[in-house]
C-alpha positions in Angstrom: -86.0 0.8 -12.5 -83.0 0.6 -10.1 -81.8 -2.6 -11.8 -81.9 -0.9 -15.2 -79.9 2.1 -13.8 -77.3 -0.3 -12.4 -77.0 -2.2 -15.6 -76.6 1.2 -17.5 -73.9 2.3 -15.1 -72.0 -1.0 -15.6 -72.2 -0.7 -19.4 -71.0 2.9 -19.1 -68.1 1.8 -16.9 -67.2 -1.0 -19.3 -67.1 1.4 -22.2 -65.1 4.1 -20.4 -62.5 1.8 -18.8 -60.8 0.8 -22.1 -60.6 4.5 -23.0 -59.0 5.3 -19.7 -56.6 2.3 -20.1 -55.6 3.5 -23.6 -55.0 7.0 -22.2 -52.7 5.5 -19.6 -50.6 3.8 -22.2 -50.1 7.1 -24.0 -48.6 9.0 -21.1 -45.1 10.2 -21.9 -43.1 10.3 -18.7 -42.5 8.7 -15.3 -41.9 11.4 -12.7 -40.5 10.8 -9.2 -41.8 13.7 -7.1 -40.4 14.0 -3.6 -41.9 16.2 -0.9 -38.7 16.1 1.1 -35.7 13.9 1.9 -37.0 12.7 5.2 -37.7 9.1 6.1 -41.3 9.3 4.8 -41.9 10.7 1.3 -44.7 10.8 -1.2 -43.9 9.4 -4.7 -46.0 9.6 -7.8 -45.4 7.3 -10.9 -47.3 8.4 -14.1 -46.5 5.7 -16.7 -45.1 5.7 -20.2 -45.2 3.1 -23.0 -42.1 0.9 -23.5 -41.9 -2.9 -23.6 -45.0 -4.8 -22.8 -46.8 -7.1 -20.3 -49.3 -9.6 -21.6 -52.3 -11.4 -20.1 -51.0 -14.8 -19.0 -54.1 -16.5 -20.4 -55.2 -14.5 -23.5 -51.7 -13.4 -24.5 -53.0 -9.9 -25.3 -50.8 -6.9 -24.7 -52.5 -5.2 -21.7 -49.9 -2.6 -20.5 -46.5 -1.1 -21.1 -43.5 -1.2 -18.9 -42.8 2.1 -17.1 -39.7 4.2 -18.1 -38.2 7.2 -16.6 -38.0 10.7 -18.0 -34.7 9.8 -19.9 -36.4 6.8 -21.4 -34.5 4.5 -19.1 -36.5 1.3 -18.4 -37.4 0.8 -14.7 -37.7 -2.3 -12.7 -40.8 -4.4 -13.6 -41.6 -5.7 -10.1 -40.2 -8.1 -7.6 -43.1 -8.8 -5.3 -46.2 -11.0 -5.6 -49.3 -10.9 -3.5 -50.8 -14.3 -2.5 -54.1 -13.2 -4.0 -52.7 -12.4 -7.5 -51.2 -14.1 -10.4 -48.1 -12.2 -11.6 -48.0 -11.2 -15.3 -44.4 -11.5 -16.5 -42.8 -9.0 -19.0 -43.1 -10.3 -22.6 -39.5 -9.5 -23.3 -36.4 -9.3 -21.0 -36.4 -8.4 -17.3 -35.6 -4.7 -16.7 -33.8 -3.3 -13.8 -33.9 0.2 -12.2 -34.8 1.9 -9.0 -38.5 2.4 -9.5 -41.3 0.4 -11.3 -44.5 -1.5 -10.9 -45.9 -5.0 -11.1 -48.9 -5.7 -13.2 -51.1 -8.3 -11.4 -54.4 -9.9 -12.1 -57.0 -9.7 -9.3 -58.9 -13.0 -9.3 -61.6 -11.5 -7.0 -62.5 -8.5 -9.2 -61.2 -9.8 -12.6 -59.2 -6.6 -13.0 -55.7 -5.8 -14.1 -54.1 -3.8 -11.4 -50.8 -2.0 -10.7 -48.5 -2.6 -7.7 -45.7 0.0 -7.4 -42.2 -0.7 -6.1 -39.1 1.3 -5.2 -35.8 -0.6 -5.3 -37.9 -3.8 -5.1 -39.6 -2.7 -1.9 -43.4 -2.7 -1.8 -44.5 0.5 0.1 -46.5 0.7 3.3 -49.9 -0.9 3.1 -49.1 -2.5 -0.2 -52.1 -4.8 0.0 -54.3 -1.7 -0.4 -52.1 -0.2 -3.1 -53.6 -1.9 -6.1 -55.7 0.2 -8.5 -56.6 0.4 -12.1 -55.2 3.9 -12.0 -51.7 4.4 -13.5 -51.0 7.4 -11.3 -50.9 6.3 -7.7 -49.5 8.0 -4.6 -48.0 6.0 -1.7 -45.5 6.5 1.1 -42.2 4.7 1.4 -39.5 4.9 4.1 -36.4 6.3 2.6 -33.5 8.6 3.5 -29.9 9.5 2.6 -27.3 6.9 3.3 -23.6 7.9 3.8 -20.9 5.3 3.3 -17.3 5.9 4.7 -14.4 4.0 3.3 -11.1 3.8 5.2 -7.8 1.9 5.3 -6.8 -0.3 8.2 -5.4 2.7 10.0 -8.7 4.6 9.8 -7.5 7.1 7.1 -10.1 8.0 4.4 -9.8 6.5 1.0 -10.5 8.8 -2.0 -11.9 7.6 -5.3 -13.3 4.3 -4.0 -15.7 2.9 -6.7 -18.8 1.5 -5.0 -21.6 -0.4 -6.6 -24.9 -1.6 -5.1 -24.8 -5.1 -6.6 -28.5 -5.7 -7.0 -29.4 -2.3 -8.4 -26.4 -1.2 -10.3 -26.2 2.1 -8.4 -22.6 3.3 -8.2 -20.4 6.3 -7.2 -17.0 7.4 -6.1 -15.9 8.6 -2.6 -14.6 12.2 -2.2 -11.5 13.3 -0.3 -13.1 12.6 3.0 -13.6 9.0 1.9 -17.4 9.3 2.0 -20.2 8.7 -0.6 -23.7 9.9 -0.1 -26.6 7.9 -1.6 -29.8 9.8 -1.7 -33.4 8.6 -1.1 -32.5 5.0 -0.1 -34.9 2.6 1.7 -33.7 1.6 5.1 -32.8 -1.9 4.2 -29.6 -3.9 4.0 -27.6 -3.7 0.7 -24.8 -5.8 -0.7 -22.0 -3.6 -2.0 -18.9 -4.2 -4.0 -16.0 -1.6 -3.6 -12.8 -1.2 -5.4 -9.8 1.2 -4.8 -6.7 1.7 -6.9 -3.5 2.5 -5.1 -0.6 4.6 -6.3 1.3 1.3 -6.8 -1.2 0.2 -9.4 -2.7 -2.5 -7.2 -6.4 -2.8 -6.4 -8.2 -3.4 -3.1 -11.6 -5.2 -3.3 -14.2 -5.8 -0.7 -17.8 -7.0 -0.6 -20.0 -6.1 2.4 -23.6 -5.8 3.6 -24.5 -2.3 4.8 -27.6 -0.7 6.3 -27.8 3.0 6.8 -24.7 5.1 7.5 -21.7 2.7 7.6 -17.9 2.6 7.8 -16.3 0.1 5.5 -12.6 -0.8 6.1 -10.8 -1.8 2.9 -7.9 -4.4 2.9 -5.4 -1.6 2.7 -2.4 -1.7 5.1 0.8 0.1 6.2 3.8 -2.2 6.2 7.4 -1.6 7.3 10.1 -3.1 5.2 13.4 -3.9 6.9 16.5 -4.8 4.8 19.1 -7.0 6.6 22.3 -8.6 5.3 22.8 -12.3 5.5 24.6 -11.7 8.9 21.5 -9.6 10.1 23.3 -6.2 9.8 20.9 -3.4 8.7 21.2 -2.2 5.1 21.3 1.6 5.7 20.8 4.4 3.3 19.5 2.1 0.6 17.1 3.5 -2.0 13.8 1.5 -2.1 11.1 1.1 -4.8 7.8 -0.7 -4.6 6.5 -1.6 -8.0 8.7 1.1 -9.5 7.3 3.8 -7.1 10.2 5.4 -5.2 9.7 5.2 -1.4 12.9 6.8 -0.1 16.0 5.5 1.8 16.3 3.1 4.7 17.1 4.5 8.2 19.8 3.4 10.6 17.9 0.2 11.3 17.4 -0.6 7.6 13.7 0.2 7.8 11.3 2.2 5.6 7.5 2.6 6.0 5.2 1.9 3.1 1.7 3.3 3.5 -1.7 2.3 2.1 -0.7 -1.0 0.4 -3.7 -3.2 -0.8 -3.4 -6.8 0.1 -1.5 -8.7 -2.6 2.0 -9.6 -3.9 4.6 -6.9 -4.7 8.0 -6.5 -6.3 10.5 -4.6 -4.2 13.6 -3.0 -5.7 16.6 -1.6 -3.9 19.9 0.1 -4.7 22.8 0.1 -2.2 26.4 1.2 -2.5 25.9 1.6 -6.3 24.5 -1.9 -6.8 21.0 -3.2 -7.4 20.0 -5.7 -4.8 18.2 -9.0 -5.6 15.1 -9.2 -3.3 12.3 -11.7 -3.0 8.6 -10.6 -3.6 6.6 -9.7 -0.6 3.0 -10.8 0.2 0.9 -8.2 2.1 -1.9 -9.7 4.1 -2.0 -7.3 7.1 -0.2 -4.5 8.7 3.2 -5.3 10.2 6.9 -5.7 9.5 8.4 -7.6 6.5 12.2 -8.5 6.6 14.0 -8.8 3.3 17.5 -10.2 2.8 19.3 -9.6 -0.5 20.7 -12.7 -2.1 23.6 -10.9 -3.8 25.2 -9.5 -0.6 28.3 -11.3 0.8 30.9 -10.7 3.5 34.5 -9.7 2.8 37.0 -10.1 5.7 40.2 -8.1 5.4 43.1 -9.2 7.5 45.9 -6.6 7.9 49.3 -7.9 8.9 52.8 -6.5 9.5 56.2 -7.6 8.3 56.5 -10.3 11.1 52.9 -11.4 10.5 51.6 -9.5 13.5 48.1 -8.1 13.5 47.9 -4.4 13.0 45.1 -2.9 15.1 43.7 0.4 14.0 44.6 0.1 10.4 42.3 2.0 8.1 40.4 0.2 5.4 38.7 2.1 2.5 36.5 0.5 -0.1 36.4 2.1 -3.6 34.3 1.3 -6.6 34.4 3.1 -10.0 36.6 5.8 -8.5 34.0 6.6 -5.7 34.6 6.0 -2.0 32.0 3.7 -0.6 32.9 3.3 3.1 35.7 3.3 5.7 36.4 0.9 8.5 39.1 0.3 11.2 40.7 -3.1 12.0 40.0 -4.6 15.5 42.6 -6.0 17.9 43.0 -9.0 15.8 43.9 -6.8 12.8 40.7 -7.8 10.9 37.6 -6.0 9.6 34.5 -7.6 8.1 32.5 -5.8 5.5 29.3 -6.9 3.8 29.0 -5.7 0.2 26.9 -6.3 -2.9 28.6 -8.7 -5.4 31.0 -6.8 -7.7 34.6 -5.7 -8.1 36.1 -3.4 -5.5 39.4 -1.6 -4.8 40.5 -2.1 -1.1 42.9 0.5 0.2 44.7 -0.2 3.5 46.7 2.4 5.5 48.6 2.2 8.7 50.4 5.5 9.5 52.6 6.3 6.6 52.2 2.8 5.0 49.5 2.2 2.3 48.6 -0.6 0.0 45.8 -1.2 -2.6 44.4 -4.4 -3.8 41.5 -5.4 -6.1 38.9 -8.0 -5.2 35.9 -9.5 -7.0 33.2 -10.5 -4.6 30.7 -13.3 -5.5 30.7 -15.2 -2.2 31.9 -14.8 1.3 35.7 -14.1 1.0 38.9 -13.5 2.9 41.9 -11.4 1.8 45.2 -10.7 3.5 47.0 -7.4 3.1 50.6 -7.3 4.3 52.3 -4.0 5.2 56.0 -3.6 5.7 55.5 -2.6 9.3 58.0 -4.1 11.7 57.4 -2.2 14.8 56.2 1.1 16.2 58.5 3.1 18.4 57.8 6.5 19.9 54.6 6.6 17.9 56.4 6.0 14.6 55.9 2.9 12.5 59.1 1.5 11.0 60.2 -1.2 8.6 62.7 -3.8 9.6 65.5 -2.0 7.9 64.5 1.2 9.6 64.4 -0.5 12.9 67.9 -2.1 12.4 69.2 1.3 11.3 67.8 2.9 14.4 69.4 0.2 16.6 72.8 0.7 14.9 72.5 4.4 15.2 71.6 4.0 18.8 74.6 1.8 19.5 76.9 4.3 17.7 75.4 7.1 19.7 76.1 5.2 22.9 79.7 4.5 21.9 80.3 8.1 20.9 78.8 9.2 24.2 81.1 6.9 26.1 84.1 8.2 24.3 83.2 11.8 24.9 82.7 11.1 28.6 86.0 9.3 28.8 87.9 12.1 27.1 86.2 14.6 29.3 87.5 12.8 32.4 91.1 12.8 31.0 90.8 16.5 30.2 89.6 17.3 33.7 92.5 15.4 35.4 95.0 17.4 33.4 93.5 20.7 34.2 92.9 20.2 37.9 95.6 21.7 40.4 97.8 19.3 42.3 96.5 19.0 45.7 99.4 17.1 47.1 103.1 18.1 46.3 106.0 15.7 47.2 109.2 17.5 48.1 112.6 15.9 47.7 115.0 16.0 50.7 118.6 16.7 50.3 
């Protein structure tokens, strides 16, 4: 009697199981229900038809792949138990955060479901096989915050981050952080990209686990412009990839912030001329020295009428009617000026003497400017003729002065009384 009841129960189970299985295929949604965002959370996965998995032997469709509530196909398993033969999807592999593996239990001759979240089999997975398509289990998850900074530790906004294996992505906020919710506490490989204001991009790949700080290859560099003779190029306007940076300081330097590693074109304008500069290659923070190839030296020699050096002569450089700079000659009567290539008007002045000359600069050059300065007397510069006239006038003044003195003495002798009178004797 007991044997007959057992056989009846087995027949009833055999007839009911296919009905249960068909009902499972007709479920319409996959719902991820979270009790909380703590490290241990209960998840429930009711299934929905979509795609198919077949019996590896009989090639019969035995179950549908799970999809989410938006009909997005979830991952169809990554883990196999040693006791089971994995049943592959009959079409393509699907990827997503949650899913299950259909396995065949050779001990019970049953098709069973193994659930995964981001490819991770939950706690006690060896016991989490069941014919039921709605199964609860616990998995260790939590929120993960990623911070993206430059080499100076400043936050980077709008960094595009992708979890390589899962396709999960997002952008950082103004604080440079990105929060990923309900993530298993495992290591992830990420790819991050940030676009700078110069149009260049910074890339990085890294492995992260839990809250992490990722430093992107983004640097601060100082550009210094020096002439071929190592003089600083001051007050030059600077651009990096057509982005205006400002003007160089007294040392010819300017700071460029948050530059991704790579090659860049630098433009500069100085004294009304565009400078020709080499490209820069940024690999780390530091100082980069640039020397324009179209800047040359112009030495101006100021000489007097006798070829003597005129110290303290003023030299003014003009271009297109605009005054560019002023200099003073040294003890040797020379002044050296470095200028961009081009045509200039050089004006030289020494006291009341002035002279202009035009020069075209394409290489290091020397020019001599002669002024009709013979000498400087009593703080007054004079020509040769003026000097001779002064000498003649001085001589005449001396002669006239001598004549006046002589005549004065004669006059005095005539007017003075006779102190001694000689009497005649009879």
